[in-house]
Structure formats: C-alpha cells, structure tokens
DRENMI-401448 format. One record per residue (C-alpha): residue in one letter; chain; x, y, z. Coordinates in nm, 4 decimals, decimal comma. Layout:
# DRENMI-401448
+----+----+----------+----------+----------+
! aa ! ch !        x !        y !        z !
+----+----+----------+----------+----------+
!  A !  A !        X !        Y !        Z !
...
+----+----+----------+----------+----------+
# end
This chain:
# DRENMI-401448
+----+----+----------+----------+----------+
! aa ! ch !        x !        y !        z !
+----+----+----------+----------+----------+
!  X !  A !   3,3015 !  -3,9158 !   6,7367 !
!  X !  A !   3,2087 !  -3,5566 !   6,6629 !
!  X !  A !   3,4913 !  -3,3433 !   6,5199 !
!  X !  A !   3,4846 !  -2,9860 !   6,6299 !
!  X !  A !   3,6252 !  -2,7090 !   6,4092 !
!  X !  A !   3,9529 !  -2,5566 !   6,5190 !
!  X !  A !   3,9254 !  -2,2508 !   6,7419 !
!  X !  A !   3,9964 !  -2,0129 !   6,4515 !
!  X !  A !   3,6753 !  -2,1331 !   6,2728 !
!  X !  A !   3,4509 !  -2,0624 !   6,5726 !
!  X !  A !   3,2457 !  -1,7462 !   6,5270 !
!  X !  A !   3,1711 !  -1,7415 !   6,9033 !
!  X !  A !   3,5451 !  -1,6992 !   6,9718 !
!  X !  A !   3,5753 !  -1,3903 !   6,7514 !
!  X !  A !   3,2500 !  -1,2314 !   6,8805 !
!  X !  A !   3,3332 !  -1,3052 !   7,2465 !
!  X !  A !   3,6872 !  -1,1678 !   7,2199 !
!  X !  A !   3,5799 !  -0,8444 !   7,0468 !
!  X !  A !   3,6501 !  -0,6267 !   7,3597 !
!  X !  A !   4,0144 !  -0,7408 !   7,3432 !
!  X !  A !   4,0591 !  -0,7011 !   6,9703 !
!  X !  A !   3,8623 !  -0,3829 !   6,8979 !
!  X !  A !   3,8956 !  -0,1304 !   7,1719 !
!  X !  A !   3,7553 !   0,2238 !   7,1171 !
!  X !  A !   4,1120 !   0,3551 !   7,0865 !
!  X !  A !   4,1974 !   0,1021 !   6,8212 !
!  X !  A !   3,8801 !   0,1779 !   6,6239 !
!  X !  A !   3,9619 !   0,5492 !   6,6330 !
!  X !  A !   4,3088 !   0,4877 !   6,4755 !
!  X !  A !   4,1642 !   0,3855 !   6,1439 !
!  X !  A !   4,1855 !   0,7323 !   5,9888 !
!  X !  A !   4,5522 !   0,7779 !   6,0763 !
!  X !  A !   4,6382 !   0,4235 !   5,9694 !
!  X !  A !   4,4757 !   0,4675 !   5,6273 !
!  X !  A !   4,6655 !   0,7924 !   5,5856 !
!  X !  A !   4,9933 !   0,6070 !   5,6510 !
!  X !  A !   4,9003 !   0,3126 !   5,4311 !
!  X !  A !   4,8087 !   0,5424 !   5,1432 !
!  X !  A !   5,1429 !   0,7233 !   5,1716 !
!  X !  A !   5,3396 !   0,3998 !   5,1931 !
!  X !  A !   5,1704 !   0,2521 !   4,8876 !
!  X !  A !   5,1159 !   0,5763 !   4,6936 !
!  X !  A !   4,7436 !   0,4969 !   4,6839 !
!  X !  A !   4,5806 !   0,8332 !   4,7379 !
!  X !  A !   4,3806 !   0,8302 !   4,4129 !
!  X !  A !   4,0668 !   0,6066 !   4,4104 !
!  X !  A !   4,1398 !   0,2427 !   4,3422 !
!  X !  A !   3,9769 !  -0,0971 !   4,3847 !
!  X !  A !   4,0766 !  -0,2276 !   4,7268 !
!  X !  A !   4,0133 !  -0,5684 !   4,8885 !
!  X !  A !   4,0169 !  -0,5511 !   5,2710 !
!  X !  A !   4,0743 !  -0,9201 !   5,3488 !
!  X !  A !   3,9657 !  -1,0223 !   5,6989 !
!  X !  A !   3,8058 !  -0,6764 !   5,7418 !
!  X !  A !   3,6540 !  -0,7457 !   6,0910 !
!  X !  A !   3,3981 !  -0,4688 !   6,1827 !
!  X !  A !   3,5074 !  -0,2641 !   5,8841 !
!  X !  A !   3,7048 !   0,0203 !   6,0396 !
!  X !  A !   3,9430 !   0,0409 !   5,7425 !
!  X !  A !   3,6838 !  -0,0679 !   5,4863 !
!  X !  A !   3,4560 !   0,2260 !   5,5768 !
!  X !  A !   3,7365 !   0,4782 !   5,5924 !
!  X !  A !   3,8625 !   0,3656 !   5,2492 !
!  X !  A !   3,5076 !   0,3882 !   5,1000 !
!  X !  A !   3,4734 !   0,7323 !   5,2530 !
!  X !  A !   3,7763 !   0,8453 !   5,0531 !
!  X !  A !   3,6247 !   0,7286 !   4,7234 !
!  X !  A !   3,7892 !   0,3862 !   4,6834 !
!  X !  A !   3,5951 !   0,0950 !   4,5428 !
!  X !  A !   3,6172 !  -0,1294 !   4,8423 !
!  X !  A !   3,5375 !  -0,5015 !   4,9028 !
!  X !  A !   3,5449 !  -0,6054 !   5,2649 !
!  X !  A !   3,5660 !  -0,9795 !   5,3324 !
!  X !  A !   3,5248 !  -1,1643 !   5,6611 !
!  X !  A !   3,3855 !  -1,4944 !   5,7650 !
!  X !  A !   3,2391 !  -1,3681 !   6,0941 !
!  X !  A !   2,8818 !  -1,2622 !   6,0405 !
!  X !  A !   2,8626 !  -1,0336 !   6,3450 !
!  X !  A !   3,1699 !  -0,8384 !   6,2246 !
!  X !  A !   3,0108 !  -0,7813 !   5,8854 !
!  X !  A !   2,6841 !  -0,6616 !   6,0520 !
!  X !  A !   2,8941 !  -0,4104 !   6,2482 !
!  X !  A !   3,0664 !  -0,3078 !   5,9254 !
!  X !  A !   2,7299 !  -0,2539 !   5,7475 !
!  X !  A !   2,6121 !  -0,0390 !   6,0400 !
!  X !  A !   2,9283 !   0,1711 !   6,0300 !
!  X !  A !   2,8995 !   0,2049 !   5,6514 !
!  X !  A !   2,5387 !   0,3266 !   5,6826 !
!  X !  A !   2,6394 !   0,5834 !   5,9459 !
!  X !  A !   2,9185 !   0,7070 !   5,7206 !
!  X !  A !   2,6954 !   0,7222 !   5,4150 !
!  X !  A !   2,9076 !   0,4785 !   5,2066 !
!  X !  A !   2,8374 !   0,1509 !   5,0369 !
!  X !  A !   3,1411 !  -0,0851 !   5,0282 !
!  X !  A !   3,0748 !  -0,4379 !   4,9097 !
!  X !  A !   3,0750 !  -0,6669 !   5,2157 !
!  X !  A !   3,1151 !  -1,0396 !   5,1606 !
!  X !  A !   3,1035 !  -1,3219 !   5,4007 !
!  X !  A !   3,3670 !  -1,5655 !   5,2879 !
!  X !  A !   3,6735 !  -1,7668 !   5,3986 !
!  X !  A !   4,0126 !  -1,6323 !   5,2901 !
!  X !  A !   4,1127 !  -1,9834 !   5,1887 !
!  X !  A !   3,8364 !  -1,9756 !   4,9278 !
!  X !  A !   3,7776 !  -1,6141 !   4,8271 !
!  X !  A !   3,9284 !  -1,4580 !   4,5113 !
!  X !  A !   3,8256 !  -1,1007 !   4,4281 !
!  X !  A !   3,6552 !  -1,0511 !   4,0890 !
!  X !  A !   3,7069 !  -0,8146 !   3,9202 !
!  X !  A !   4,0618 !  -0,8069 !   4,0595 !
!  X !  A !   4,1759 !  -0,5383 !   4,3028 !
!  X !  A !   4,4626 !  -0,2895 !   4,2726 !
!  X !  A !   4,5383 !  -0,3231 !   4,6401 !
!  X !  A !   4,4799 !  -0,6064 !   4,8901 !
!  X !  A !   4,5092 !  -0,5222 !   5,2633 !
!  X !  A !   4,5328 !  -0,7824 !   5,5420 !
!  X !  A !   4,5702 !  -0,5897 !   5,8692 !
!  X !  A !   4,6133 !  -0,6285 !   6,2358 !
!  X !  A !   4,7527 !  -0,9794 !   6,2717 !
!  X !  A !   4,4806 !  -1,1489 !   6,0631 !
!  X !  A !   4,7381 !  -1,3882 !   5,9100 !
!  X !  A !   4,8823 !  -1,7085 !   6,0497 !
!  X !  A !   4,5834 !  -1,8427 !   6,2430 !
!  X !  A !   4,5047 !  -2,1534 !   6,0335 !
!  X !  A !   4,6436 !  -2,4657 !   6,2079 !
!  X !  A !   4,7610 !  -2,6129 !   5,8775 !
!  X !  A !   5,0450 !  -2,3940 !   5,7364 !
!  X !  A !   4,9389 !  -2,4925 !   5,3896 !
!  X !  A !   4,6164 !  -2,2977 !   5,4492 !
!  X !  A !   4,8135 !  -1,9876 !   5,5378 !
!  X !  A !   5,0045 !  -2,0184 !   5,2103 !
!  X !  A !   4,6682 !  -2,0743 !   5,0262 !
!  X !  A !   4,5422 !  -1,7467 !   5,1727 !
!  X !  A !   4,8409 !  -1,5662 !   5,0234 !
!  X !  A !   4,8011 !  -1,7391 !   4,6921 !
!  X !  A !   4,4342 !  -1,6235 !   4,6829 !
!  X !  A !   4,5484 !  -1,2739 !   4,7704 !
!  X !  A !   4,7851 !  -1,2834 !   4,4744 !
!  X !  A !   4,5099 !  -1,4157 !   4,2476 !
!  X !  A !   4,2842 !  -1,1314 !   4,3661 !
!  X !  A !   4,5266 !  -0,8662 !   4,2341 !
!  X !  A !   4,5382 !  -0,7059 !   3,8869 !
!  X !  A !   4,8698 !  -0,6755 !   3,7124 !
!  X !  A !   5,0850 !  -0,4231 !   3,8955 !
!  X !  A !   4,8829 !  -0,4720 !   4,2141 !
!  X !  A !   5,0150 !  -0,4720 !   4,5700 !
!  X !  A !   4,9401 !  -0,6605 !   4,8952 !
!  X !  A !   5,0054 !  -0,4949 !   5,2334 !
!  X !  A !   5,0073 !  -0,7482 !   5,5122 !
!  X !  A !   5,0615 !  -0,6525 !   5,8789 !
!  X !  A !   5,1171 !  -0,9159 !   6,1463 !
!  X !  A !   5,3126 !  -1,0157 !   6,4480 !
!  X !  A !   5,6433 !  -1,1889 !   6,3807 !
!  X !  A !   5,8999 !  -1,3869 !   6,5714 !
!  X !  A !   6,1290 !  -1,0884 !   6,5972 !
!  X !  A !   5,8634 !  -0,8465 !   6,7174 !
!  X !  A !   5,7190 !  -1,0979 !   6,9580 !
!  X !  A !   6,0565 !  -1,1329 !   7,1215 !
!  X !  A !   6,0957 !  -0,7575 !   7,1495 !
!  X !  A !   5,7533 !  -0,6634 !   7,2691 !
!  X !  A !   5,6240 !  -0,9487 !   7,4845 !
!  X !  A !   5,8673 !  -0,9704 !   7,7707 !
!  X !  A !   5,5918 !  -1,0353 !   8,0287 !
!  X !  A !   5,3942 !  -1,3590 !   7,9796 !
!  X !  A !   5,0872 !  -1,2395 !   8,1733 !
!  X !  A !   4,9116 !  -0,8944 !   8,1969 !
!  X !  A !   4,5982 !  -0,7600 !   8,3533 !
!  X !  A !   4,4133 !  -0,4471 !   8,2503 !
!  X !  A !   4,0687 !  -0,2898 !   8,2861 !
!  X !  A !   3,9056 !  -0,1631 !   7,9700 !
!  X !  A !   3,5573 !  -0,0060 !   7,9507 !
!  X !  A !   3,4428 !  -0,1860 !   8,2640 !
!  X !  A !   3,5807 !  -0,5230 !   8,1631 !
!  X !  A !   3,8764 !  -0,6807 !   8,3435 !
!  X !  A !   4,1097 !  -0,8486 !   8,0876 !
!  X !  A !   4,3820 !  -1,1029 !   8,1457 !
!  X !  A !   4,6115 !  -1,2051 !   7,8635 !
!  X !  A !   4,8806 !  -1,4724 !   7,8929 !
!  X !  A !   5,0839 !  -1,6306 !   7,6187 !
!  X !  A !   5,3627 !  -1,8764 !   7,5660 !
!  X !  A !   5,5687 !  -2,0063 !   7,2682 !
!  X !  A !   5,5646 !  -2,3540 !   7,1207 !
!  X !  A !   5,7620 !  -2,5709 !   6,8778 !
!  X !  A !   6,0912 !  -2,3920 !   6,9044 !
!  X !  A !   5,9404 !  -2,0462 !   6,8583 !
!  X !  A !   5,7483 !  -2,1487 !   6,5459 !
!  X !  A !   5,4111 !  -2,0839 !   6,7112 !
!  X !  A !   5,2555 !  -1,8775 !   6,9879 !
!  X !  A !   4,9573 !  -1,9771 !   7,2001 !
!  X !  A !   4,7549 !  -1,7739 !   7,4426 !
!  X !  A !   4,4546 !  -1,7341 !   7,6635 !
!  X !  A !   4,2279 !  -1,4408 !   7,7172 !
!  X !  A !   4,0062 !  -1,4137 !   8,0236 !
!  X !  A !   3,7326 !  -1,1441 !   8,0284 !
!  X !  A !   3,5469 !  -1,0637 !   8,3586 !
!  X !  A !   3,2535 !  -0,8233 !   8,3628 !
!  X !  A !   2,8992 !  -0,7923 !   8,4885 !
!  X !  A !   2,7995 !  -1,0895 !   8,2808 !
!  X !  A !   3,0588 !  -1,3162 !   8,4411 !
!  X !  A !   3,3801 !  -1,4744 !   8,3225 !
!  X !  A !   3,4626 !  -1,5901 !   7,9662 !
!  X !  A !   3,7797 !  -1,7794 !   7,8609 !
!  X !  A !   3,9212 !  -1,7946 !   7,5068 !
!  X !  A !   4,2259 !  -1,9806 !   7,3916 !
!  X !  A !   4,4084 !  -1,9230 !   7,0631 !
!  X !  A !   4,7173 !  -2,0220 !   6,8650 !
!  X !  A !   4,9080 !  -1,8678 !   6,5727 !
!  X !  A !   5,2239 !  -1,9203 !   6,3629 !
!  X !  A !   5,5224 !  -1,7001 !   6,4381 !
!  X !  A !   5,6918 !  -1,6185 !   6,1101 !
!  X !  A !   6,0222 !  -1,4368 !   6,0793 !
!  X !  A !   6,0501 !  -1,1576 !   5,8276 !
!  X !  A !   6,2537 !  -1,3981 !   5,6144 !
!  X !  A !   5,9903 !  -1,6703 !   5,6517 !
!  X !  A !   5,7094 !  -1,4386 !   5,5404 !
!  X !  A !   5,9118 !  -1,3084 !   5,2465 !
!  X !  A !   5,9679 !  -1,6693 !   5,1286 !
!  X !  A !   5,5923 !  -1,7481 !   5,1590 !
!  X !  A !   5,4993 !  -1,4377 !   4,9625 !
!  X !  A !   5,7414 !  -1,5242 !   4,6834 !
!  X !  A !   5,6176 !  -1,8886 !   4,6888 !
!  X !  A !   5,2616 !  -1,7501 !   4,6541 !
!  X !  A !   5,3577 !  -1,5820 !   4,3307 !
!  X !  A !   5,4565 !  -1,2242 !   4,4292 !
!  X !  A !   5,7504 !  -1,0760 !   4,2403 !
!  X !  A !   5,9026 !  -0,8660 !   4,5151 !
!  X !  A !   5,8653 !  -0,8087 !   4,8914 !
!  X !  A !   5,9618 !  -0,5157 !   5,1104 !
!  X !  A !   5,9507 !  -0,5247 !   5,4911 !
!  X !  A !   5,8690 !  -0,2381 !   5,7277 !
!  X !  A !   5,8224 !  -0,1913 !   6,0977 !
!  X !  A !   5,5046 !   0,0228 !   6,0750 !
!  X !  A !   5,2407 !   0,1503 !   5,8373 !
!  X !  A !   5,4414 !   0,4757 !   5,8246 !
!  X !  A !   5,7301 !   0,2856 !   5,6661 !
!  X !  A !   5,9746 !   0,2867 !   5,9512 !
!  X !  A !   6,2571 !   0,0272 !   5,9260 !
!  X !  A !   6,1918 !  -0,3306 !   6,0210 !
!  X !  A !   6,4499 !  -0,3436 !   6,3036 !
!  X !  A !   6,4751 !  -0,4282 !   6,6728 !
!  X !  A !   6,2346 !  -0,1470 !   6,7639 !
!  X !  A !   5,9555 !  -0,2565 !   6,5252 !
!  X !  A !   5,6315 !  -0,3486 !   6,6975 !
!  X !  A !   5,4783 !  -0,5263 !   6,3946 !
!  X !  A !   5,5905 !  -0,6658 !   6,0673 !
!  X !  A !   5,4465 !  -0,4899 !   5,7625 !
!  X !  A !   5,5120 !  -0,6692 !   5,4317 !
!  X !  A !   5,4499 !  -0,4950 !   5,1021 !
!  X !  A !   5,4400 !  -0,7514 !   4,8210 !
!  X !  A !   5,4047 !  -0,6543 !   4,4604 !
!  X !  A !   5,2980 !  -0,8630 !   4,1620 !
+----+----+----------+----------+----------+
# end
C-alpha cells in the first residue's frame, strides 16, 4: 500500500490554491502590514529577521527593502521562485531557503521571527505544530521576539457565520466552504476554483487554537512571555478581532 503525504505536504495544493491565498489586494498590503509590525515590535532599525513560511515573499522583500537582513523560508519551491523574482525586481537580496518549519533552525539566530497569515496549525499531528514553535524559539537570539498571526477559535466564531461563499476574483470563480470538527478543535474546508482551464478542487484542515491554547503552546516551546493582539496594529484581542496576533518574547 502506497502512503500519500498529508494534504499540507503537497506542493500541488499550495500552487493550485495560490489565487485564493494571494490576491493582488493582499499582495499590495505588505507595505502597510510591515509598517504596523515594525511599530508593534519596535523594530524600525535594521535587524536580522526570519520570515518563516514566507510564501511568495511579499513581507520578505519589503523587509529587505528597508535594510533588514532577512531569511525567507518556505517548503514550496514555486513560492520561493516567485519570491526570488520579486526580490530581483525590487533590487534586494534576501536569503531564500527551501526547508520544512519542523526541521529548520536559523543560524546565525534572528532578532525577529515572523509567521504570518495563518501559516501555523496545518500539520495533522499537533506535536509537529509544537515542534515548529520550538524551532522558532531556537532560531531567536537572546532578547528576540516571535510574531505569529493566525486564525483562532474565537475569531473563527466571530467572522465565519456563513459556511459557504462564492466570489469572482480576476476572472476566476471561487467557492469556499468550511465546517468545524472535534468539538471546535479543528476546522476543515474545501476550495473550488473555476476558470478558463476548468475546475479544480482543494481540501484542507487546520487546528483551531484559542488564545489561551496558543499562549500555553508558546510557553511550552520555551518563550518567556506572550502578549495577544487582534491585529498587526496592536488592537485588543476581543470579540471584534479578525485574527489572533501573538507576540512571544524569549
């Protein structure tokens, strides 16, 4: 019997679902998001930054453009190729590494580790999600800080009242539907894309951590303190928060 890798390990999934994850509008928000992150962390002066699960490099390139020494890590080769093209166009040279977050530790260590746009919680085995946080902690110099932004159980309850939505984006018709599993511990979903090339279906699953859950995991991973916010701009993590932003310090 041939064992297939879990969906989160399939490069074809991430490449095929790119139109859903990286719209032109989302790509354009990188400058504002880096402004907000820098203000939240007090990281305006150049530092060594690890962009963990960097995708096509929208934050990696912007950080490098501002003079930071940036390492962008992702395990999807097509994303790294897109990041290299964006870096060339911007005239910057971040270090781009193809690696798995369960295995990669940054050397020399970074001052800041970023894990952005719900790139956490996809490994089926929760021990792997903890390992990713432990590696992030091991990648930081003394006094370093991790900023992790993800969906949470609280934000999912607040911002996903409709289980199925349709929209058209750049000539592609997109259907997204989702449902919760295991007493709200996980969320699963399906994306259907229809365009001139035909129809493509992608299924996914992720863990739904509460703010308290994530705080506990970060402390277990070796961080000394954790603060929770509802946005990169540092708004409160309350009922109006769309995402969970955790700032964990060594």
